[in-house]
C-alpha positions as CSV (number, residue, x, y, z in Angstrom):
1,M,-29.6,-14.7,7.8
2,K,-30.5,-11.1,9.3
3,K,-33.3,-10.1,11.3
4,G,-36.3,-9.1,9.1
5,E,-35.5,-11.5,6.2
6,P,-38.2,-13.9,5.1
7,R,-37.9,-17.5,6.2
8,P,-36.8,-19.9,3.4
9,R,-39.8,-21.8,2.0
10,P,-39.4,-25.2,0.2
11,G,-37.7,-25.4,-2.5
12,D,-35.4,-22.4,-1.7
13,L,-31.5,-22.1,-2.5
14,I,-29.6,-21.5,0.7
15,E,-26.1,-19.7,0.1
16,I,-23.8,-20.6,3.1
17,F,-20.9,-18.2,3.2
18,R,-17.7,-20.1,4.4
19,I,-14.2,-18.7,4.0
20,G,-13.0,-18.6,0.5
21,Y,-16.2,-20.1,-1.1
22,E,-20.0,-20.9,-1.0
23,H,-21.4,-23.9,-0.1
24,W,-25.0,-24.6,-1.3
25,A,-28.3,-26.5,-0.1
26,I,-31.7,-26.5,-0.9
27,Y,-34.4,-25.8,1.9
28,M,-37.0,-28.6,2.4
29,K,-38.8,-27.9,5.7
30,D,-38.4,-27.3,9.5
31,D,-35.1,-25.7,9.2
32,C,-33.5,-29.0,7.2
33,V,-31.7,-28.9,4.3
34,V,-30.4,-31.2,1.5
35,H,-26.6,-30.7,0.5
36,L,-23.6,-32.3,-0.9
37,A,-21.2,-33.6,1.5
38,P,-17.7,-35.6,1.3
39,P,-18.6,-39.4,0.8
40,S,-16.0,-40.0,4.5
41,E,-16.9,-38.9,7.9
42,D,-13.4,-38.1,8.4
43,F,-14.3,-34.9,6.5
44,E,-16.5,-31.7,7.6
45,A,-19.6,-31.5,5.4
46,G,-18.6,-28.8,2.7
47,S,-15.4,-28.5,3.6
48,I,-12.7,-27.4,1.4
49,T,-11.1,-31.1,1.7
50,S,-14.4,-32.4,-0.3
51,I,-12.3,-31.3,-3.3
52,F,-10.0,-34.0,-3.3
53,S,-13.1,-36.7,-3.5
54,N,-15.0,-37.6,-7.2
55,R,-18.0,-38.7,-5.1
56,A,-20.4,-36.9,-2.8
57,I,-23.1,-38.0,-0.5
58,V,-26.7,-36.4,-0.9
59,K,-27.5,-35.4,2.9
60,Y,-30.5,-34.5,4.5
61,S,-29.5,-32.1,7.4
62,R,-30.4,-29.6,9.7
63,L,-29.2,-26.0,8.5
64,E,-27.8,-25.5,11.6
65,D,-25.7,-28.5,11.4
66,V,-24.7,-27.7,7.8
67,L,-23.6,-23.5,8.6
68,H,-20.7,-24.5,11.0
69,G,-21.4,-20.8,12.4
70,C,-21.2,-19.3,9.0
71,S,-23.5,-16.9,7.8
72,W,-26.4,-17.5,5.0
73,K,-28.9,-16.4,3.0
74,V,-31.7,-17.5,0.4
75,N,-30.5,-17.3,-2.9
76,N,-32.9,-18.0,-5.8
77,K,-30.8,-15.7,-7.9
78,L,-31.1,-17.8,-11.4
79,D,-35.0,-17.1,-11.0
80,G,-34.8,-14.4,-13.4
81,T,-33.0,-16.8,-15.9
82,Y,-34.7,-19.7,-15.7
83,L,-38.2,-20.7,-14.7
84,P,-38.0,-22.8,-11.5
85,L,-39.8,-26.2,-11.0
86,P,-43.4,-26.5,-9.3
87,V,-42.4,-26.5,-5.7
88,D,-43.9,-30.2,-5.2
89,K,-41.6,-31.3,-8.3
90,I,-38.7,-29.6,-6.7
91,I,-39.3,-31.4,-3.2
92,Q,-40.3,-34.7,-4.9
93,R,-36.6,-34.7,-7.0
94,T,-34.6,-33.8,-4.2
95,K,-36.2,-36.4,-1.8
96,K,-35.1,-39.0,-4.2
97,M,-31.6,-37.9,-4.0
98,I,-31.5,-38.2,-0.4
99,N,-28.5,-40.7,0.6
100,K,-27.4,-41.4,-2.8
101,M,-23.6,-41.1,-3.9
102,V,-23.1,-39.0,-6.7
103,H,-20.2,-38.1,-9.1
104,Y,-18.8,-34.6,-7.9
105,S,-16.4,-32.1,-10.0
106,L,-15.6,-29.0,-8.8
107,I,-15.8,-27.9,-12.5
108,E,-18.7,-29.8,-14.0
109,G,-20.8,-31.1,-10.7
110,N,-20.4,-29.0,-7.4
111,C,-22.9,-28.3,-4.9
112,E,-24.2,-25.2,-6.9
113,H,-24.8,-27.1,-9.9
114,F,-26.6,-29.8,-7.5
115,V,-28.9,-27.5,-5.9
116,N,-29.6,-25.5,-9.1
117,N,-30.3,-28.8,-11.0
118,L,-32.7,-29.5,-8.7
119,R,-34.6,-26.2,-8.3
120,Y,-34.4,-25.2,-12.3
121,G,-33.7,-28.4,-14.1
122,V,-30.4,-26.9,-15.0
123,P,-27.1,-27.8,-13.7
124,R,-25.6,-24.3,-13.5
125,S,-22.5,-22.7,-11.2
126,Q,-21.7,-19.2,-11.2
127,Q,-18.7,-19.9,-8.9
128,V,-16.8,-21.8,-11.8
129,G,-15.3,-19.5,-14.0
130,H,-15.1,-16.5,-11.3
131,R,-12.6,-18.3,-9.2
132,W,-11.6,-21.7,-8.3
133,L,-13.8,-23.0,-5.6
134,P,-14.7,-26.1,-3.5
135,P,-18.4,-27.6,-2.9
């Protein structure tokens, strides 16, 4: 995030710029986010190695711990295409998912699909189709 940019609000989508791909999370509060992570502690959260698993765990983490030194921004880019759900509904749906194991698929169920489904009720990923990308 650059100086002068607004702080994220609950329900905002956070795009994290990793080398070669973007990792996505949803902002909750107090600089914490919910995101998909590999089910094994052997893998770094949101790493390229997570593409080798067909499962992911929904984690509640400090944004700083998910960044691993990468840059990020608030990116609610589909707000012009889909109406976001009410913030309390986004937060309620997101809280229900924390610590659950979910199916993971690079093409049909990656981290971008996950956060867009929580915000809009639509599992969309614009990364898929543009290039081959991990969660």
